[in-house]
C-alpha positions as CSV (number, residue, x, y, z in Angstrom):
1,M,96.2,124.3,42.5
2,H,93.0,123.1,44.0
3,N,90.3,120.5,43.4
4,P,87.1,122.2,42.2
5,G,85.1,119.0,42.8
6,I,85.6,119.1,46.5
7,T,83.9,121.7,48.7
8,I,85.9,122.3,51.8
9,D,83.7,124.3,54.2
10,T,82.6,124.5,57.8
11,A,79.9,121.8,57.3
12,L,82.5,119.3,56.0
13,V,84.8,120.0,58.9
14,R,82.0,119.7,61.4
15,R,81.1,116.2,60.0
16,L,84.7,115.1,60.0
17,V,85.3,116.2,63.6
18,D,82.1,114.8,64.9
19,V,82.6,111.4,63.5
20,Q,86.4,111.0,64.1
21,F,86.9,113.0,67.2
22,P,83.6,113.0,69.1
23,R,85.2,114.4,72.2
24,W,85.4,117.8,70.3
25,R,81.7,117.8,69.1
26,H,80.9,120.6,71.5
27,L,83.6,122.9,70.0
28,P,82.5,125.4,67.4
29,V,84.0,125.3,63.9
30,S,84.6,128.5,61.9
31,P,87.0,129.5,59.1
32,V,90.1,131.4,60.0
33,A,90.5,134.9,58.7
34,F,93.4,134.0,56.3
35,G,93.0,130.3,55.5
36,G,95.7,129.9,52.8
37,W,95.5,128.3,49.4
38,D,97.4,125.0,49.7
39,N,95.3,124.1,52.7
40,R,92.0,125.3,54.1
41,T,92.1,126.1,57.8
42,F,89.3,126.4,60.4
43,H,89.1,127.2,64.1
44,L,88.1,124.4,66.3
45,G,87.1,126.1,69.5
46,D,89.6,128.7,70.8
47,A,92.7,126.5,71.1
48,M,92.9,124.4,67.9
49,T,92.7,124.5,64.2
50,V,91.7,122.0,61.5
51,R,93.8,122.0,58.4
52,L,92.7,120.2,55.2
53,P,94.8,120.0,52.0
54,S,93.0,121.6,49.1
55,A,94.5,119.2,46.5
56,E,96.3,115.9,46.2
57,P,99.8,117.4,46.0
58,Y,99.4,119.1,49.3
59,A,97.9,116.0,50.9
60,M,101.4,114.4,50.6
61,Q,102.6,116.9,53.3
62,V,100.2,115.8,56.1
63,E,102.2,112.7,57.1
64,K,105.5,114.6,57.0
65,E,104.2,117.3,59.3
66,Q,102.6,114.8,61.7
67,R,105.9,112.9,61.9
68,W,108.5,115.7,62.0
69,L,107.0,118.8,63.6
70,P,106.8,117.4,67.1
71,R,110.5,116.5,66.8
72,L,111.5,119.9,65.5
73,A,109.4,122.0,67.9
74,P,111.4,121.5,71.1
75,L,114.7,122.4,69.3
76,L,113.6,125.7,67.9
77,P,113.6,129.2,69.5
78,L,110.1,130.0,68.4
79,P,106.8,128.1,68.3
80,I,105.8,126.1,65.2
81,P,102.5,124.3,64.5
82,T,102.0,121.3,66.8
83,P,99.7,118.5,65.6
84,V,97.4,117.0,68.2
85,A,95.4,114.7,65.9
86,W,95.5,113.0,62.5
87,G,92.2,112.7,60.6
88,E,91.3,110.0,58.1
89,P,89.6,110.4,54.7
90,A,85.9,110.4,55.1
91,E,82.6,112.2,54.3
92,G,83.6,112.6,50.6
93,Y,86.9,114.2,51.5
94,P,89.7,111.9,50.1
95,W,92.8,112.8,52.0
96,H,94.3,112.8,55.5
97,W,94.0,116.0,57.5
98,S,95.3,117.4,60.8
99,V,94.3,119.2,63.9
100,Y,96.8,121.6,65.4
101,R,97.1,123.8,68.4
102,W,96.2,127.4,67.6
103,I,99.0,129.9,67.7
104,E,98.1,133.5,68.4
105,G,99.4,136.3,66.3
106,D,98.9,138.3,63.1
107,T,100.8,137.4,60.0
108,A,103.8,139.7,59.2
109,R,102.0,140.7,56.0
110,N,99.2,142.3,58.1
111,G,100.6,142.7,61.6
112,R,102.6,145.6,63.0
113,I,106.3,145.0,63.3
114,A,108.0,147.2,65.9
115,D,111.5,147.1,64.4
116,L,112.1,145.3,61.1
117,N,115.8,144.9,61.8
118,S,115.2,143.0,65.0
119,F,112.5,141.0,63.2
120,A,115.1,140.1,60.5
121,V,117.6,139.0,63.1
122,A,115.1,136.9,64.9
123,L,114.1,135.2,61.7
124,A,117.7,134.5,60.8
125,D,118.3,133.0,64.2
126,F,115.3,130.7,63.8
127,L,116.5,129.5,60.4
128,V,120.0,128.9,61.7
129,A,118.6,126.9,64.5
130,L,116.4,124.9,62.1
131,R,119.3,124.0,59.8
132,G,121.4,123.0,62.8
133,I,119.0,120.2,63.8
134,D,120.0,116.6,62.9
135,A,118.7,115.9,59.4
136,T,119.2,112.2,59.5
137,D,116.3,110.4,57.7
138,G,114.6,113.8,57.1
139,P,112.4,114.2,54.0
140,A,114.5,114.8,50.9
141,P,113.2,117.2,48.2
142,G,110.5,115.7,46.0
143,Q,106.9,116.1,44.9
144,H,105.8,116.5,48.5
145,N,107.4,120.0,48.7
146,F,107.7,120.8,44.9
147,Y,111.4,120.1,45.0
148,R,112.3,122.9,47.5
149,G,115.8,122.2,48.7
150,G,116.7,120.5,45.5
151,P,118.6,121.9,42.5
152,L,117.1,125.0,40.8
153,S,117.5,123.2,37.5
154,V,114.1,121.6,38.1
155,Y,112.6,125.0,37.2
156,D,115.0,126.0,34.5
157,G,112.6,125.6,31.6
158,E,109.8,127.4,33.5
159,A,112.1,130.3,34.4
160,R,113.5,130.8,30.9
161,Q,110.0,130.6,29.4
162,A,108.9,133.4,31.8
163,I,111.9,135.5,31.0
164,D,111.1,135.2,27.3
165,A,107.5,136.2,27.9
166,L,108.6,139.3,29.8
167,E,110.8,140.7,27.0
168,G,110.3,144.5,27.0
169,R,108.8,144.5,30.6
170,I,111.9,143.6,32.5
171,D,115.7,143.5,31.9
172,T,115.7,140.0,30.4
173,Q,119.4,140.0,29.9
174,A,120.1,140.8,33.5
175,A,117.5,138.3,34.6
176,T,119.1,135.6,32.5
177,T,122.5,136.4,34.0
178,V,121.2,136.1,37.6
179,W,119.3,132.9,36.8
180,E,122.3,131.2,35.1
181,G,124.5,132.4,38.0
182,A,122.2,130.7,40.4
183,L,122.2,127.5,38.4
184,A,126.0,127.5,38.3
185,A,126.3,128.0,42.1
186,T,125.6,124.3,42.9
187,W,125.1,123.0,46.4
188,H,127.8,120.8,47.7
189,G,127.0,120.7,51.4
190,S,125.4,118.0,53.6
191,P,121.6,118.1,53.7
192,V,120.1,120.4,56.4
193,W,116.6,121.2,57.5
194,F,114.8,124.1,55.7
195,H,111.3,125.6,55.9
196,G,110.7,125.9,52.2
197,D,108.2,128.8,52.2
198,V,109.6,131.6,54.3
199,A,107.1,134.3,53.4
200,S,105.4,137.1,55.3
201,G,102.1,135.1,55.5
202,N,103.9,132.3,57.3
203,L,105.5,134.5,60.0
204,L,103.4,135.5,63.0
205,V,103.8,138.8,65.0
206,E,102.8,139.5,68.5
207,D,103.7,142.7,70.4
208,G,105.5,143.9,67.4
209,R,108.0,141.0,67.3
210,L,108.3,137.7,65.5
211,S,106.4,135.2,67.6
212,A,106.0,132.0,65.5
213,V,106.7,130.4,62.2
214,I,103.9,128.4,60.5
215,D,103.2,126.2,57.5
216,F,105.9,123.7,57.1
217,G,104.3,121.9,54.1
218,T,107.3,122.5,51.9
219,S,109.9,121.8,54.5
220,G,112.5,119.1,54.1
221,V,116.2,118.4,54.2
222,G,118.6,119.6,51.5
223,D,119.9,122.9,50.3
224,P,118.6,125.7,52.5
225,S,118.9,128.5,49.9
226,C,115.2,128.5,49.2
227,D,114.7,130.0,52.7
228,L,116.6,133.1,51.6
229,A,113.9,134.4,49.1
230,I,112.4,136.6,51.8
231,T,115.6,138.7,51.6
232,W,114.1,140.3,48.5
233,T,110.4,139.7,49.0
234,F,110.0,141.3,52.4
235,F,113.2,142.9,53.7
236,E,114.9,146.0,52.3
237,G,117.8,148.3,53.2
238,D,119.0,147.9,56.8
239,S,116.7,144.9,57.5
240,R,118.0,143.1,54.5
241,E,121.6,143.7,55.6
242,A,120.8,142.6,59.1
243,F,119.3,139.4,57.9
244,R,122.2,138.7,55.6
245,A,124.8,139.3,58.3
246,R,123.0,137.1,60.9
247,I,122.2,134.1,58.7
248,A,125.9,133.9,57.5
249,V,125.9,131.8,54.4
250,D,128.4,131.8,51.5
251,D,128.1,133.7,48.3
252,A,127.0,130.6,46.3
253,T,124.1,130.1,48.6
254,W,123.1,133.7,48.2
255,A,123.2,133.3,44.5
256,R,120.9,130.3,44.7
257,G,118.6,132.2,47.0
258,R,118.4,135.0,44.4
259,G,117.5,132.3,41.9
260,W,114.6,131.0,44.1
261,A,113.2,134.5,44.6
262,L,113.6,135.3,40.9
263,W,112.0,132.1,39.6
264,K,108.8,132.7,41.7
265,A,108.6,136.3,40.8
266,L,109.1,135.6,37.1
267,I,106.4,133.0,36.8
268,T,104.0,135.1,38.8
269,V,104.5,138.2,36.6
270,A,104.4,136.2,33.4
271,G,101.3,134.2,34.5
272,H,97.8,135.0,33.3
273,D,96.1,134.3,36.6
274,A,98.0,136.8,38.8
275,N,96.0,139.8,39.9
276,Q,97.5,143.2,38.9
277,A,98.5,144.2,42.4
278,E,100.4,140.9,43.0
279,A,102.0,141.0,39.5
280,E,103.3,144.5,40.3
281,R,104.6,143.4,43.7
282,Q,106.5,140.5,42.1
283,R,107.8,142.8,39.3
284,Q,109.3,144.9,42.1
285,V,110.9,141.7,43.6
286,I,112.5,141.1,40.2
287,E,114.0,144.6,40.3
288,E,115.3,144.1,43.8
289,V,116.9,140.8,42.9
290,L,118.6,142.3,39.8
291,A,119.8,145.3,41.8
292,D,121.2,143.1,44.6
293,H,123.1,141.0,42.0
294,R,124.7,144.1,40.6
295,K,125.6,145.3,44.0
296,F,127.5,142.1,45.0
297,A,128.8,141.1,41.5
């Protein structure tokens, strides 16, 4: 989802910075190597980044991150993005935007991980620490984070439509069983903090180890099961077991976690705009989720 009428490029960022933060006029602006889709990200000198939402739904996340990330950061075992300035709409760009401190590291998608089991344990420890932070007045699930942390039933129609579309390409009966099991495993706990998009592209690696967690746009307080999707999208075998053992949630939460992973994979494989490589990768995720359900059923 993006707005084709707005060109978010180096020239725009240069104008925004020069007018609103003239103390940084001397710093060069350049796009980062992997700038993301929901937001466009640019280097500002060597120590900061400028992050601009690419469409109105993502713009709702700016105020949330500005308010909450500085409060969360001191309580977590790994670095997270730290906002240093809040930009105003201007120069034809219609939304608020942010300046963050730059965090070194390669994404786990592209970086070299020395030991995946240790990586899985470190990530689980981070998520446990996150959900242990006082959630009072934290942002409840809603449009700002596409209802991450809320009930999976929000995506029931979408998931079932995708299952129907994939008849003959996946085991649709098994997929329906897993999905309905996830819907039935309702959340009854008190709201806790969750990240909302724990994916390899949002995990940074330095010296072979997990070094930071980025992109809290879909974060909030509610059901943390959405943070378990990486169990099937990135981990496997021993690393999957290490993650599961360390994060220590009940079977119902695992069932909902499978549901989140399954929903995203289903709509990607069934969608018309997914490239072939990504569709195949997500089809494998579906197989991993279904196999995991059979293992623990």
